C-alpha positions in Angstrom: -48.9 65.3 -67.5 -50.0 62.4 -65.3 -52.0 60.8 -68.1 -49.0 61.0 -70.4 -45.9 61.1 -68.2 -43.3 61.3 -70.9 -40.9 63.5 -68.9 -40.9 60.9 -66.1 -40.4 58.1 -68.6 -37.4 59.9 -70.1 -35.9 60.7 -66.7 -36.3 57.1 -65.5 -34.8 55.8 -68.8 -31.9 58.2 -68.6 -31.1 57.2 -65.0 -31.2 53.5 -65.9 -29.1 53.9 -69.0 -26.7 56.2 -67.3 -26.2 53.8 -64.5 -25.4 51.0 -66.9 -23.1 53.1 -68.9 -21.2 54.3 -65.8 -21.2 50.7 -64.5 -22.9 51.7 -61.3 -25.7 49.4 -62.5 -25.7 46.0 -64.3 -28.0 45.6 -67.3 -30.6 43.9 -65.0 -30.1 46.7 -62.5 -30.7 49.3 -65.1 -34.0 47.7 -66.1 -35.1 47.4 -62.5 -34.1 51.0 -61.8 -36.1 52.2 -64.8 -39.3 50.3 -63.7 -39.0 51.5 -60.1 -38.0 55.0 -61.1 -40.8 55.5 -63.6 -43.4 54.3 -61.1 -42.2 56.6 -58.4 -41.5 59.6 -60.6 -45.0 59.4 -62.3 -46.7 59.8 -58.9 -48.3 63.3 -58.6 -46.6 63.7 -55.2 -43.2 64.5 -56.6 -41.4 64.1 -53.3 -41.3 60.3 -53.8 -39.6 60.5 -57.1 -37.2 63.2 -56.1 -36.2 61.3 -53.0 -35.4 58.3 -55.2 -33.2 60.5 -57.5 -31.3 62.1 -54.6 -30.7 58.7 -53.0 -29.4 57.3 -56.3 -27.1 60.2 -57.0 -25.7 60.6 -53.5 -25.3 56.8 -53.0 -23.6 56.4 -56.4 -21.2 59.2 -55.6 -20.3 57.7 -52.2 -19.8 54.3 -53.7 -17.3 55.7 -56.2 -15.6 57.5 -53.4 -14.8 54.4 -51.5 -14.4 51.9 -54.3 -10.5 51.9 -54.4 -10.2 51.3 -50.7 -12.9 48.6 -50.8 -11.2 46.8 -53.7 -8.1 46.5 -51.5 -9.9 45.2 -48.5 -12.7 43.1 -50.0 -12.4 40.1 -52.4 -15.3 40.2 -54.8 -16.0 43.9 -54.4 -17.9 45.2 -57.4 -16.4 48.2 -59.0 -18.4 51.4 -58.8 -21.2 49.4 -57.1 -22.4 47.6 -60.3 -25.7 46.9 -58.6 -27.9 44.2 -60.1 -31.7 43.9 -60.1 -31.8 42.2 -56.8 -29.8 45.0 -55.2 -32.0 47.7 -56.8 -35.2 46.0 -55.5 -33.7 45.6 -52.0 -32.8 49.3 -52.1 -36.3 50.5 -53.2 -38.8 47.9 -52.0 -40.5 49.6 -49.0 -40.5 53.1 -50.6 -41.9 51.6 -53.8 -44.7 49.9 -51.9 -45.4 53.1 -50.0 -45.6 55.1 -53.3 -47.9 52.6 -54.9 -50.2 52.6 -51.8 -50.2 56.4 -51.7 -51.2 56.6 -55.4 -53.9 54.0 -55.0 -55.3 55.9 -52.1 -55.1 59.5 -53.2 -55.0 59.5 -57.1 -58.2 57.9 -58.3 -57.3 57.8 -62.0 -53.9 56.2 -61.4 -53.0 52.7 -62.6 -52.4 51.8 -59.0 -55.9 52.8 -57.9 -57.5 50.9 -60.8 -55.3 47.8 -60.3 -55.8 47.7 -56.5 -59.4 49.0 -56.4 -60.6 45.8 -54.7 -57.9 46.0 -52.0 -57.1 49.7 -51.2 -60.0 52.1 -51.0 -59.5 55.6 -52.5 -59.6 58.6 -50.2 -59.8 62.3 -50.7 -58.0 63.2 -54.0 -54.6 64.8 -53.7 -54.5 68.6 -54.2 -51.3 70.3 -53.3 -53.2 73.6 -52.6 -55.8 72.1 -50.3 -53.9 69.7 -48.2 -50.3 68.8 -47.2 -49.2 65.2 -47.7 -47.4 65.3 -44.4 -50.5 66.4 -42.4 -51.7 64.0 -39.8 -55.3 65.0 -40.5 -55.6 63.4 -44.0 -57.3 60.1 -44.2 -56.6 59.3 -40.6 -52.9 60.1 -41.1 -52.4 57.6 -43.9 -50.7 60.0 -46.2 -48.2 61.0 -43.4 -47.6 57.4 -42.5 -46.8 56.4 -46.1 -44.4 59.4 -46.3 -42.7 58.3 -43.2 -42.4 54.7 -44.5 -40.7 56.1 -47.6 -38.5 58.4 -45.5 -37.5 55.5 -43.2 -36.6 53.3 -46.2 -34.5 55.9 -48.0 -32.8 57.1 -44.8 -31.9 53.5 -43.9 -30.5 52.7 -47.3 -28.6 55.9 -47.8 -27.4 55.9 -44.3 -26.1 52.3 -44.6 -24.5 53.1 -48.0 -22.7 56.1 -46.6 -21.7 54.2 -43.5 -20.3 51.4 -45.6 -18.6 53.4 -48.3 -17.3 56.3 -46.2 -16.9 54.5 -42.9 -14.3 52.2 -44.5 -12.2 55.4 -45.0 -12.0 55.8 -41.2 -8.4 56.2 -39.9 -9.3 53.9 -37.0 -10.4 50.3 -37.4 -14.0 49.4 -36.7 -15.3 47.4 -33.8 -17.9 44.7 -33.9 -21.3 46.0 -32.7 -21.9 42.8 -30.6 -18.6 42.4 -28.9 -17.0 45.9 -29.3 -13.8 44.1 -30.3 -11.6 45.5 -33.2 -12.3 43.8 -36.5 -10.9 44.2 -40.1 -12.5 47.0 -42.2 -15.3 45.7 -44.2 -16.5 43.2 -41.6 -20.3 42.8 -41.5 -21.5 44.4 -38.3 -18.4 46.6 -37.9 -19.0 50.1 -36.8 -16.9 53.2 -36.4 -17.4 56.9 -35.5 -17.0 57.9 -39.1 -19.5 55.3 -40.3 -22.0 56.2 -37.6 -21.9 59.9 -38.4 -22.2 59.1 -42.1 -25.4 57.0 -41.5 -27.0 59.9 -39.6 -25.9 62.3 -42.5 -27.5 60.0 -45.0 -30.8 60.2 -43.1 -30.5 63.9 -42.7 -30.0 64.3 -46.5 -33.2 62.3 -47.2 -35.2 64.2 -44.5 -34.0 67.5 -45.9 -34.9 66.4 -49.4 -38.4 65.5 -48.4 -38.9 68.7 -46.4 -37.7 71.0 -49.2 -39.7 69.2 -52.0 -42.9 69.3 -50.0 -42.6 73.0 -49.4 -41.8 73.7 -53.0 -44.6 71.6 -54.5 -47.4 72.3 -52.0 -48.7 75.7 -50.7 -50.6 73.8 -48.1 -47.3 72.3 -46.8 -45.8 75.8 -46.7 -48.6 77.0 -44.5 -48.2 73.9 -42.3 -44.4 73.9 -42.2 -44.5 72.9 -38.5 -45.8 69.4 -39.6 -43.1 69.1 -42.3 -39.9 70.4 -40.5 -39.6 67.4 -38.1 -39.0 65.2 -41.2 -35.4 66.4 -41.1 -34.8 65.1 -37.6 -36.8 61.9 -38.3 -34.7 61.3 -41.3 -31.5 61.6 -39.3 -32.9 59.2 -36.7 -34.0 56.7 -39.3 -30.5 56.8 -40.9 -28.8 56.1 -37.6 -31.3 53.4 -36.5 -31.4 51.7 -39.8 -27.6 51.5 -40.0 -27.5 50.0 -36.5 -30.2 47.5 -37.3 -28.2 46.5 -40.4 -25.0 46.2 -38.4 -26.6 44.1 -35.7 -28.0 41.7 -38.2 -24.8 41.7 -40.1 -22.8 40.7 -37.0 -25.2 37.9 -36.1 -27.0 36.3 -39.0 -24.6 37.1 -41.8 -21.3 35.3 -41.9 -18.1 37.3 -42.4 -15.1 35.3 -43.7 -11.6 36.6 -43.9 -8.8 35.3 -46.1 -5.5 35.1 -44.1 -3.7 34.6 -47.4 -4.9 37.7 -49.3 -5.8 39.7 -46.1 -9.2 40.5 -47.5 -12.8 40.1 -46.4 -14.6 37.5 -48.6 -17.9 38.9 -49.9 -20.9 37.2 -51.4 -19.5 37.9 -54.8 -16.0 36.5 -54.1 -14.9 34.3 -57.0 -11.2 33.7 -56.1 -10.6 30.1 -55.0 -9.5 30.0 -51.4 -8.2 27.1 -49.4 -10.3 26.2 -46.3 -7.2 26.5 -44.1 -6.7 30.1 -45.3 -10.2 31.2 -44.3 -11.1 32.5 -40.9 -14.7 33.2 -39.7 -14.8 36.6 -38.0 -18.4 36.8 -37.0 -22.0 35.7 -37.7 -23.8 32.6 -38.9 -24.4 31.9 -42.6 -28.1 32.5 -42.6 -28.7 35.6 -44.8 -26.9 37.3 -47.7 -25.9 41.0 -47.8 -28.9 41.8 -50.1 -31.3 40.1 -47.7 -29.9 41.9 -44.7 -30.3 45.2 -46.6 -33.9 44.3 -47.5 -34.9 43.3 -43.9 -33.2 46.3 -42.3 -34.9 48.8 -44.6 -38.3 47.1 -44.1 -37.9 47.2 -40.3 -36.8 50.9 -40.4 -39.7 51.8 -42.6 -42.1 50.1 -40.3 -40.6 51.9 -37.3 -41.0 55.2 -39.0 -44.5 54.5 -40.1 -45.4 53.7 -36.5 -43.8 56.9 -35.3 -45.7 59.0 -37.8 
């Protein structure tokens, strides 16, 4: 199947097309989702691809859940997510790199191994019966490290998505992570109990996904379940830490503007003309966009988890 991954191709194409049709993805986002999805789904270690699917499905569901409230609180809020290529890449970058590196290292006949042969040496070929991908004993722990990088990435991104989309439904207003003062819902760097719990839940979901898929696809992992089970707790930790990193950067190096006329947060996509006198800066400096914050926070979380592996 790996030589002719038609099933993976069709699944990736369906997810990209379905996202565009449901308007959770823009056309460019659909194309990017297909490319990333096909690359990750066609990897023999199915845990990478399944993690991507779970992240996409849960994240899209959460986005739709909070869209009506966000539309009332944020000027420029994109209905049902409507994520473009930049957002798709920012929400898959570290995990995509980890998947490519894993394939180049452990699947000698993969396009990744052939394309990166001069940069990444191949190691012991992957065999789900002989060794578990989460084992610290394979290739000096490289396989486990790359799994943790992917886990850190997805836990951070899903945790941040749930914190943002569900946290805004909190009955109490958020507080700014740097000053602990009450701020309007939707403020970058604003945190709440609901959002914090949601971020840990997002990481738990990704950790549980990785745990279950590894046990299903690998008899070696089933016999070494004690090396796999901690992924659930690590995922919860990554979801929480990633969301806090995102909030800290959002409160400091991302500017949050508020329209006193419409009583809405002005997002990066705001198109409604607003008079300068009607705009109030709540927090942060105008250094990075929301997509850039998401990218950096996911990279940092992935790096932390790779170190902890």
